[in-house]
A tleap script that builds the chain and sets N, CA, C and O, in Angstrom:
source leaprc.protein.ff14SB
mol = sequence {
  NMET LEU LEU ARG ILE ALA ARG ASP MET ASP
  HIE SER ASP ARG SER HIE ARG ASN GLY LEU
  ARG ARG GLY PHE PHE ASN TYR LEU GLU ILE
  LEU LEU GLY VAL ALA GLY ARG GLN LEU ASN
  LEU TYR ARG HIE VAL GLU ALA MET HIE GLN
  LEU GLN ARG SER ARG ASP LEU MET ALA TRP
  LEU GLU GLY LYS ARG LYS CPRO
}
set mol.1.N position { 159.963 -43.385 -43.441 }
set mol.1.CA position { 160.641 -42.440 -44.274 }
set mol.1.C position { 159.692 -41.308 -44.684 }
set mol.1.O position { 160.079 -40.140 -44.683 }
set mol.2.N position { 158.462 -41.655 -45.031 }
set mol.2.CA position { 157.513 -40.608 -45.423 }
set mol.2.C position { 157.217 -39.665 -44.265 }
set mol.2.O position { 157.026 -38.465 -44.464 }
set mol.3.N position { 157.180 -40.211 -43.064 }
set mol.3.CA position { 156.955 -39.359 -41.899 }
set mol.3.C position { 158.075 -38.341 -41.760 }
set mol.3.O position { 157.819 -37.175 -41.459 }
set mol.4.N position { 159.305 -38.767 -41.975 }
set mol.4.CA position { 160.438 -37.840 -41.897 }
set mol.4.C position { 160.349 -36.769 -42.977 }
set mol.4.O position { 160.612 -35.594 -42.721 }
set mol.5.N position { 159.977 -37.181 -44.179 }
set mol.5.CA position { 159.839 -36.211 -45.275 }
set mol.5.C position { 158.768 -35.187 -44.921 }
set mol.5.O position { 158.987 -33.983 -45.054 }
set mol.6.N position { 157.613 -35.663 -44.473 }
set mol.6.CA position { 156.511 -34.758 -44.133 }
set mol.6.C position { 156.881 -33.862 -42.957 }
set mol.6.O position { 156.512 -32.688 -42.933 }
set mol.7.N position { 157.601 -34.400 -41.991 }
set mol.7.CA position { 158.005 -33.623 -40.819 }
set mol.7.C position { 158.979 -32.514 -41.207 }
set mol.7.O position { 158.952 -31.431 -40.622 }
set mol.8.N position { 159.835 -32.776 -42.187 }
set mol.8.CA position { 160.830 -31.787 -42.612 }
set mol.8.C position { 160.236 -30.670 -43.465 }
set mol.8.O position { 160.880 -29.641 -43.668 }
set mol.9.N position { 159.038 -30.857 -43.956 }
set mol.9.CA position { 158.406 -29.842 -44.802 }
set mol.9.C position { 157.824 -28.726 -43.939 }
set mol.9.O position { 157.342 -28.964 -42.832 }
set mol.10.N position { 157.879 -27.517 -44.464 }
set mol.10.CA position { 157.277 -26.366 -43.789 }
set mol.10.C position { 155.851 -26.220 -44.317 }
set mol.10.O position { 155.633 -25.649 -45.386 }
set mol.11.N position { 154.890 -26.736 -43.566 }
set mol.11.CA position { 153.500 -26.739 -44.027 }
set mol.11.C position { 152.832 -25.369 -43.915 }
set mol.11.O position { 151.745 -25.167 -44.456 }
set mol.12.N position { 153.463 -24.439 -43.228 }
set mol.12.CA position { 152.896 -23.092 -43.135 }
set mol.12.C position { 153.322 -22.219 -44.317 }
set mol.12.O position { 152.787 -21.127 -44.507 }
set mol.13.N position { 154.272 -22.692 -45.101 }
set mol.13.CA position { 154.768 -21.954 -46.267 }
set mol.13.C position { 153.703 -21.969 -47.360 }
set mol.13.O position { 153.329 -23.036 -47.845 }
set mol.14.N position { 153.215 -20.802 -47.747 }
set mol.14.CA position { 152.159 -20.697 -48.763 }
set mol.14.C position { 152.703 -20.237 -50.113 }
set mol.14.O position { 151.935 -19.810 -50.975 }
set mol.15.N position { 154.001 -20.319 -50.302 }
set mol.15.CA position { 154.594 -19.906 -51.572 }
set mol.15.C position { 154.424 -21.025 -52.600 }
set mol.15.O position { 153.640 -21.952 -52.394 }
set mol.16.N position { 155.157 -20.933 -53.699 }
set mol.16.CA position { 155.083 -21.946 -54.754 }
set mol.16.C position { 155.464 -23.334 -54.238 }
set mol.16.O position { 155.139 -24.343 -54.864 }
set mol.17.N position { 156.148 -23.381 -53.103 }
set mol.17.CA position { 156.559 -24.676 -52.541 }
set mol.17.C position { 155.353 -25.515 -52.127 }
set mol.17.O position { 155.425 -26.743 -52.091 }
set mol.18.N position { 154.250 -24.847 -51.817 }
set mol.18.CA position { 153.027 -25.570 -51.476 }
set mol.18.C position { 152.602 -26.458 -52.644 }
set mol.18.O position { 152.194 -27.600 -52.437 }
set mol.19.N position { 152.694 -25.944 -53.855 }
set mol.19.CA position { 152.372 -26.737 -55.043 }
set mol.19.C position { 153.343 -27.886 -55.239 }
set mol.19.O position { 152.953 -28.965 -55.685 }
set mol.20.N position { 154.606 -27.657 -54.908 }
set mol.20.CA position { 155.598 -28.729 -55.008 }
set mol.20.C position { 155.274 -29.856 -54.035 }
set mol.20.O position { 155.381 -31.033 -54.378 }
set mol.21.N position { 154.877 -29.487 -52.820 }
set mol.21.CA position { 154.492 -30.504 -51.825 }
set mol.21.C position { 153.305 -31.310 -52.315 }
set mol.21.O position { 153.311 -32.540 -52.257 }
set mol.22.N position { 152.293 -30.616 -52.796 }
set mol.22.CA position { 151.100 -31.309 -53.298 }
set mol.22.C position { 151.448 -32.224 -54.457 }
set mol.22.O position { 150.970 -33.356 -54.533 }
set mol.23.N position { 152.276 -31.732 -55.353 }
set mol.23.CA position { 152.695 -32.543 -56.491 }
set mol.23.C position { 153.445 -33.786 -56.060 }
set mol.23.O position { 153.242 -34.866 -56.615 }
set mol.24.N position { 154.312 -33.637 -55.067 }
set mol.24.CA position { 155.061 -34.782 -54.549 }
set mol.24.C position { 154.115 -35.851 -54.027 }
set mol.24.O position { 154.238 -37.022 -54.387 }
set mol.25.N position { 153.165 -35.453 -53.177 }
set mol.25.CA position { 152.262 -36.436 -52.589 }
set mol.25.C position { 151.265 -36.984 -53.604 }
set mol.25.O position { 150.876 -38.149 -53.512 }
set mol.26.N position { 150.847 -36.175 -54.564 }
set mol.26.CA position { 149.966 -36.687 -55.618 }
set mol.26.C position { 150.683 -37.737 -56.458 }
set mol.26.O position { 150.107 -38.777 -56.779 }
set mol.27.N position { 151.929 -37.472 -56.814 }
set mol.27.CA position { 152.700 -38.432 -57.602 }
set mol.27.C position { 152.955 -39.704 -56.798 }
set mol.27.O position { 152.897 -40.810 -57.336 }
set mol.28.N position { 153.235 -39.541 -55.524 }
set mol.28.CA position { 153.438 -40.702 -54.659 }
set mol.28.C position { 152.170 -41.555 -54.601 }
set mol.28.O position { 152.251 -42.783 -54.613 }
set mol.29.N position { 151.017 -40.923 -54.539 }
set mol.29.CA position { 149.745 -41.646 -54.534 }
set mol.29.C position { 149.580 -42.455 -55.819 }
set mol.29.O position { 149.118 -43.595 -55.781 }
set mol.30.N position { 149.954 -41.871 -56.948 }
set mol.30.CA position { 149.884 -42.588 -58.227 }
set mol.30.C position { 150.807 -43.801 -58.204 }
set mol.30.O position { 150.409 -44.892 -58.612 }
set mol.31.N position { 152.036 -43.615 -57.730 }
set mol.31.CA position { 152.990 -44.724 -57.674 }
set mol.31.C position { 152.504 -45.840 -56.760 }
set mol.31.O position { 152.672 -47.018 -57.077 }
set mol.32.N position { 151.905 -45.481 -55.633 }
set mol.32.CA position { 151.367 -46.500 -54.731 }
set mol.32.C position { 150.213 -47.255 -55.381 }
set mol.32.O position { 150.077 -48.464 -55.195 }
set mol.33.N position { 149.390 -46.556 -56.135 }
set mol.33.CA position { 148.299 -47.216 -56.851 }
set mol.33.C position { 148.810 -48.202 -57.882 }
set mol.33.O position { 148.288 -49.311 -57.998 }
set mol.34.N position { 149.825 -47.807 -58.630 }
set mol.34.CA position { 150.427 -48.703 -59.631 }
set mol.34.C position { 151.019 -49.929 -58.943 }
set mol.34.O position { 150.813 -51.057 -59.390 }
set mol.35.N position { 151.750 -49.707 -57.862 }
set mol.35.CA position { 152.364 -50.825 -57.137 }
set mol.35.C position { 151.292 -51.747 -56.571 }
set mol.35.O position { 151.452 -52.968 -56.589 }
set mol.36.N position { 150.207 -51.179 -56.071 }
set mol.36.CA position { 149.122 -51.982 -55.511 }
set mol.36.C position { 148.454 -52.877 -56.533 }
set mol.36.O position { 147.995 -53.969 -56.198 }
set mol.37.N position { 148.396 -52.432 -57.759 }
set mol.37.CA position { 147.785 -53.253 -58.814 }
set mol.37.C position { 148.705 -54.382 -59.256 }
set mol.37.O position { 148.250 -55.345 -59.874 }
set mol.38.N position { 149.985 -54.276 -58.949 }
set mol.38.CA position { 150.941 -55.282 -59.399 }
set mol.38.C position { 151.144 -56.399 -58.388 }
set mol.38.O position { 151.927 -57.315 -58.640 }
set mol.39.N position { 150.463 -56.349 -57.256 }
set mol.39.CA position { 150.590 -57.432 -56.291 }
set mol.39.C position { 149.231 -57.732 -55.686 }
set mol.39.O position { 148.303 -56.926 -55.762 }
set mol.40.N position { 149.134 -58.906 -55.086 }
set mol.40.CA position { 147.908 -59.278 -54.395 }
set mol.40.C position { 147.965 -58.623 -53.018 }
set mol.40.O position { 148.606 -59.138 -52.102 }
set mol.41.N position { 147.295 -57.497 -52.884 }
set mol.41.CA position { 147.398 -56.698 -51.671 }
set mol.41.C position { 146.930 -57.472 -50.444 }
set mol.41.O position { 147.554 -57.384 -49.387 }
set mol.42.N position { 145.838 -58.229 -50.568 }
set mol.42.CA position { 145.340 -59.007 -49.432 }
set mol.42.C position { 146.398 -59.995 -48.958 }
set mol.42.O position { 146.650 -60.108 -47.758 }
set mol.43.N position { 147.012 -60.705 -49.886 }
set mol.43.CA position { 148.026 -61.696 -49.526 }
set mol.43.C position { 149.252 -61.017 -48.901 }
set mol.43.O position { 149.840 -61.533 -47.951 }
set mol.44.N position { 149.624 -59.868 -49.440 }
set mol.44.CA position { 150.779 -59.141 -48.910 }
set mol.44.C position { 150.525 -58.674 -47.473 }
set mol.44.O position { 151.377 -58.847 -46.601 }
set mol.45.N position { 149.361 -58.087 -47.235 }
set mol.45.CA position { 149.030 -57.610 -45.887 }
set mol.45.C position { 148.976 -58.786 -44.915 }
set mol.45.O position { 149.469 -58.680 -43.792 }
set mol.46.N position { 148.387 -59.894 -45.329 }
set mol.46.CA position { 148.330 -61.077 -44.470 }
set mol.46.C position { 149.734 -61.585 -44.154 }
set mol.46.O position { 149.998 -61.990 -43.022 }
set mol.47.N position { 150.632 -61.571 -45.126 }
set mol.47.CA position { 152.012 -61.997 -44.897 }
set mol.47.C position { 152.709 -61.065 -43.904 }
set mol.47.O position { 153.486 -61.526 -43.068 }
set mol.48.N position { 152.442 -59.763 -43.986 }
set mol.48.CA position { 153.037 -58.814 -43.047 }
set mol.48.C position { 152.505 -59.051 -41.632 }
set mol.48.O position { 153.253 -58.962 -40.659 }
set mol.49.N position { 151.207 -59.354 -41.525 }
set mol.49.CA position { 150.634 -59.658 -40.213 }
set mol.49.C position { 151.259 -60.926 -39.633 }
set mol.49.O position { 151.579 -60.975 -38.445 }
set mol.50.N position { 151.431 -61.943 -40.462 }
set mol.50.CA position { 152.045 -63.187 -40.005 }
set mol.50.C position { 153.487 -62.946 -39.561 }
set mol.50.O position { 153.924 -63.496 -38.550 }
set mol.51.N position { 154.210 -62.142 -40.295 }
set mol.51.CA position { 155.582 -61.805 -39.915 }
set mol.51.C position { 155.614 -61.117 -38.552 }
set mol.51.O position { 156.450 -61.445 -37.710 }
set mol.52.N position { 154.711 -60.169 -38.334 }
set mol.52.CA position { 154.674 -59.469 -37.050 }
set mol.52.C position { 154.287 -60.413 -35.922 }
set mol.52.O position { 154.858 -60.342 -34.834 }
set mol.53.N position { 153.316 -61.304 -36.169 }
set mol.53.CA position { 152.947 -62.278 -35.137 }
set mol.53.C position { 154.134 -63.170 -34.795 }
set mol.53.O position { 154.348 -63.500 -33.628 }
set mol.54.N position { 154.906 -63.560 -35.805 }
set mol.54.CA position { 156.090 -64.395 -35.575 }
set mol.54.C position { 157.128 -63.647 -34.750 }
set mol.54.O position { 157.735 -64.219 -33.845 }
set mol.55.N position { 157.331 -62.377 -35.058 }
set mol.55.CA position { 158.287 -61.573 -34.283 }
set mol.55.C position { 157.828 -61.411 -32.841 }
set mol.55.O position { 158.632 -61.490 -31.911 }
set mol.56.N position { 156.532 -61.185 -32.663 }
set mol.56.CA position { 155.996 -61.063 -31.306 }
set mol.56.C position { 156.195 -62.356 -30.529 }
set mol.56.O position { 156.575 -62.327 -29.359 }
set mol.57.N position { 155.940 -63.489 -31.173 }
set mol.57.CA position { 156.119 -64.785 -30.528 }
set mol.57.C position { 157.582 -65.011 -30.163 }
set mol.57.O position { 157.881 -65.483 -29.066 }
set mol.58.N position { 158.491 -64.679 -31.067 }
set mol.58.CA position { 159.924 -64.836 -30.789 }
set mol.58.C position { 160.341 -63.979 -29.592 }
set mol.58.O position { 161.085 -64.439 -28.726 }
set mol.59.N position { 159.867 -62.751 -29.544 }
set mol.59.CA position { 160.200 -61.863 -28.424 }
set mol.59.C position { 159.649 -62.430 -27.121 }
set mol.59.O position { 160.320 -62.389 -26.090 }
set mol.60.N position { 158.436 -62.955 -27.166 }
set mol.60.CA position { 157.829 -63.541 -25.973 }
set mol.60.C position { 158.612 -64.761 -25.519 }
set mol.60.O position { 158.887 -64.910 -24.328 }
set mol.61.N position { 158.978 -65.643 -26.455 }
set mol.61.CA position { 159.745 -66.846 -26.115 }
set mol.61.C position { 161.121 -66.489 -25.563 }
set mol.61.O position { 161.587 -67.111 -24.608 }
set mol.62.N position { 161.770 -65.497 -26.152 }
set mol.62.CA position { 163.076 -65.074 -25.647 }
set mol.62.C position { 162.953 -64.479 -24.254 }
set mol.62.O position { 163.848 -64.649 -23.426 }
set mol.63.N position { 161.866 -63.790 -23.990 }
set mol.63.CA position { 161.635 -63.229 -22.660 }
set mol.63.C position { 161.402 -64.303 -21.614 }
set mol.63.O position { 161.803 -64.137 -20.462 }
set mol.64.N position { 160.757 -65.408 -21.995 }
set mol.64.CA position { 160.516 -66.508 -21.062 }
set mol.64.C position { 161.802 -67.234 -20.715 }
set mol.64.O position { 161.929 -67.786 -19.622 }
set mol.65.N position { 162.758 -67.239 -21.634 }
set mol.65.CA position { 163.993 -67.981 -21.456 }
set mol.65.C position { 164.935 -67.300 -20.470 }
set mol.65.O position { 165.762 -67.963 -19.845 }
set mol.66.N position { 164.818 -66.001 -20.328 }
set mol.66.CA position { 165.733 -65.248 -19.459 }
set mol.66.C position { 165.390 -65.512 -17.995 }
set mol.66.O position { 164.218 -65.527 -17.620 }
set mol.67.N position { 166.425 -65.722 -17.163 }
set mol.67.CA position { 166.166 -65.985 -15.732 }
set mol.67.C position { 165.711 -64.754 -14.986 }
set mol.67.O position { 165.457 -64.819 -13.784 }
savepdb mol mol.pdb
quit
């Protein structure tokens, strides 16, 4: 979603909108910092890695099953 937001922005625009863009990303950085302090980031990242490994394994197993 953030990629889409950034892609839709006109980064060559040097008007007051440049400050709005900076403010948006600065505020987003603050929110991410707050969220990061409210969870065990190491455990969360490890859980995401395990989920991806499980999905990869499922895809591999499903591929082996097909004739």
